[in-house]
C-alpha positions as a Markdown table, in Angstrom:
| # | Residue | x | y | z |
|---|---|---|---|---|
| 1 | Unk | 0.0 | 0.0 | 0.0 |
| 2 | Unk | 1.0 | 3.5 | -0.6 |
| 3 | Unk | -0.3 | 7.0 | -0.3 |
| 4 | Unk | 0.2 | 10.7 | -0.4 |
| 5 | Unk | -0.6 | 13.4 | 2.2 |
| 6 | Unk | -0.2 | 17.1 | 1.7 |
| 7 | Unk | -1.3 | 20.5 | 2.9 |
| 8 | Unk | -0.8 | 23.9 | 1.4 |
| 9 | Unk | -1.6 | 27.5 | 2.4 |
| 10 | Unk | -1.9 | 30.7 | 0.3 |
| 11 | Unk | 0.7 | 33.4 | 1.0 |
| 12 | Unk | 1.5 | 36.8 | -0.3 |
| 13 | Unk | 5.1 | 37.3 | 0.9 |
| 14 | Unk | 8.2 | 38.9 | -0.5 |
| 15 | Unk | 11.1 | 36.7 | 0.5 |
| 16 | Unk | 13.7 | 38.7 | -1.4 |
| 17 | Unk | 15.6 | 39.7 | 1.7 |
| 18 | Unk | 15.8 | 36.1 | 3.0 |
| 19 | Unk | 18.1 | 33.2 | 2.0 |
| 20 | Unk | 16.3 | 30.3 | 3.7 |
| 21 | Unk | 13.1 | 29.0 | 5.4 |
| 22 | Unk | 13.1 | 27.8 | 9.0 |
| 23 | Unk | 10.5 | 25.1 | 9.7 |
| 24 | Unk | 10.0 | 23.7 | 13.2 |
| 25 | Unk | 8.9 | 20.1 | 12.7 |
| 26 | Unk | 8.6 | 16.8 | 14.5 |
| 27 | Unk | 10.3 | 14.2 | 12.4 |
| 28 | Unk | 9.1 | 10.6 | 11.9 |
| 29 | Unk | 11.9 | 9.3 | 9.7 |
| 30 | Unk | 10.2 | 10.2 | 6.4 |
| 31 | Unk | 11.4 | 12.6 | 3.7 |
| 32 | Unk | 9.0 | 15.5 | 3.0 |
| 33 | Unk | 8.7 | 17.7 | 0.0 |
| 34 | Unk | 8.4 | 21.5 | 0.7 |
| 35 | Unk | 6.8 | 23.4 | -2.1 |
| 36 | Unk | 6.8 | 27.2 | -2.8 |
| 37 | Unk | 4.5 | 28.6 | -5.5 |
| 38 | Unk | 5.4 | 31.8 | -7.2 |
| 39 | Unk | 3.6 | 33.9 | -9.8 |
| 40 | Unk | 4.0 | 32.2 | -13.2 |
| 41 | Unk | 6.7 | 33.8 | -15.2 |
| 42 | Unk | 9.0 | 30.8 | -16.0 |
| 43 | Unk | 6.9 | 27.8 | -17.2 |
| 44 | Unk | 4.1 | 29.8 | -19.0 |
| 45 | Unk | 1.0 | 28.1 | -20.2 |
| 46 | Unk | -2.4 | 27.7 | -18.5 |
| 47 | Unk | -1.1 | 27.2 | -15.0 |
| 48 | Unk | -0.9 | 30.5 | -13.1 |
| 49 | Unk | 2.0 | 29.6 | -10.8 |
| 50 | Unk | 5.5 | 28.1 | -10.9 |
| 51 | Unk | 6.2 | 25.3 | -8.4 |
| 52 | Unk | 9.6 | 25.1 | -6.7 |
| 53 | Unk | 10.4 | 22.1 | -4.5 |
| 54 | Unk | 13.0 | 21.0 | -2.0 |
| 55 | Unk | 13.4 | 17.9 | 0.3 |
| 56 | Unk | 13.2 | 18.1 | 4.0 |
| 57 | Unk | 14.6 | 15.2 | 6.1 |
| 58 | Unk | 14.1 | 16.0 | 9.8 |
| 59 | Unk | 15.6 | 13.8 | 12.5 |
| 60 | Unk | 13.2 | 11.1 | 13.7 |
| 61 | Unk | 11.5 | 11.2 | 17.1 |
| 62 | Unk | 12.1 | 14.8 | 18.1 |
| 63 | Unk | 11.2 | 18.4 | 17.4 |
| 64 | Unk | 13.8 | 20.3 | 15.4 |
| 65 | Unk | 14.2 | 23.5 | 13.4 |
| 66 | Unk | 15.2 | 22.6 | 9.8 |
| 67 | Unk | 16.6 | 25.3 | 7.5 |
| 68 | Unk | 16.0 | 25.1 | 3.7 |
| 69 | Unk | 18.1 | 27.4 | 1.6 |
| 70 | Unk | 15.9 | 29.1 | -1.0 |
| 71 | Unk | 18.5 | 28.6 | -3.7 |
| 72 | Unk | 18.1 | 24.8 | -3.2 |
| 73 | Unk | 14.5 | 24.7 | -4.4 |
| 74 | Unk | 14.1 | 23.2 | -7.9 |
| 75 | Unk | 11.6 | 24.3 | -10.5 |
| 76 | Unk | 9.2 | 21.5 | -11.2 |
| 77 | Unk | 6.4 | 20.9 | -13.7 |
| 78 | Unk | 3.8 | 18.2 | -13.3 |
| 79 | Unk | 6.0 | 16.3 | -10.8 |
| 80 | Unk | 9.2 | 16.5 | -12.7 |
| 81 | Unk | 12.3 | 18.7 | -12.3 |
| 82 | Unk | 12.5 | 21.2 | -15.2 |
| 83 | Unk | 16.0 | 20.5 | -16.7 |
| 84 | Unk | 18.1 | 23.0 | -18.5 |
| 85 | Unk | 16.5 | 26.1 | -17.1 |
| 86 | Unk | 18.7 | 28.6 | -15.3 |
| 87 | Unk | 16.0 | 31.0 | -13.9 |
| 88 | Unk | 16.0 | 31.7 | -10.3 |
| 89 | Unk | 12.9 | 31.7 | -8.1 |
| 90 | Unk | 11.1 | 35.0 | -8.0 |
| 91 | Unk | 11.4 | 35.4 | -4.2 |
| 92 | Unk | 9.4 | 38.7 | -4.4 |
| 93 | Unk | 6.2 | 36.8 | -5.6 |
| 94 | Unk | 5.7 | 33.8 | -3.3 |
| 95 | Unk | 2.0 | 33.1 | -3.3 |
| 96 | Unk | 1.8 | 29.7 | -1.6 |
| 97 | Unk | 3.6 | 27.1 | 0.4 |
| 98 | Unk | 3.0 | 23.4 | 0.8 |
| 99 | Unk | 4.3 | 20.3 | 2.6 |
| 100 | Unk | 3.8 | 16.8 | 1.4 |
| 101 | Unk | 4.9 | 13.2 | 1.9 |
| 102 | Unk | 4.6 | 10.1 | -0.3 |
| 103 | Unk | 4.6 | 6.7 | 1.3 |
| 104 | Unk | 4.8 | 3.5 | -0.7 |
| 105 | Unk | 5.8 | -0.1 | -0.5 |
| 106 | Unk | 9.4 | -1.0 | -1.2 |
């Protein structure tokens, strides 16, 4: 058996003056995906946002503050990393944030 769990929230923040996110989380041994949505100016098309993702691996069994550098987020499109693109995230136009986990059998 497998599954997916995720949550997201709308934002309207300018992160230009920041270089990382700090998340206080309780780890359970799983790897999570943190997503940032920005106004669409890279991928174009019908979708009105660009999706940038990074992995979060908190230590299991305790609360911890995990720092994710904004320059480590990768541009994705329909679940795949967009290869060959050199654009940087538009940190002035972050419109949403999400956290997800995928669990599957070996």
